[in-house]
C-alpha angles and dihedrals in degrees: 000000000000123000091246090055092049092050092048091048090049092050092049091048092049091048091051091049090049092052092048092049091047092052093048097047107030107040134068090237087052090059090053091046092050090051090050091048091049093049091047091049090049091050091049091048091051091048091048091050091052091047092051092048091050090049091052091052092048091048091050091050091049091049092053091047091049091051091049092048091047091054091050093049092046091051092049091048091051091048091049091047092051091047091050091048090051091050092051094049 
């Protein structure tokens, strides 16, 4: 892409952003749109918070299960080790 093309693309992008900002902040419809965006963002934040909390609970449950399974495996390994030592002696 040539420099002139890049400059033209940058100017067009900046103009489009300016128009969008102008519509959002300086028109009555923009106020309604901002309210919709805010409500949607709030809903997403609430959903994300619930999802994170659920993930924490699931992770905690998995951690407890892993610890319990580790204790069982460790106990079985110790029993097997003792049994093997007794067989060798």
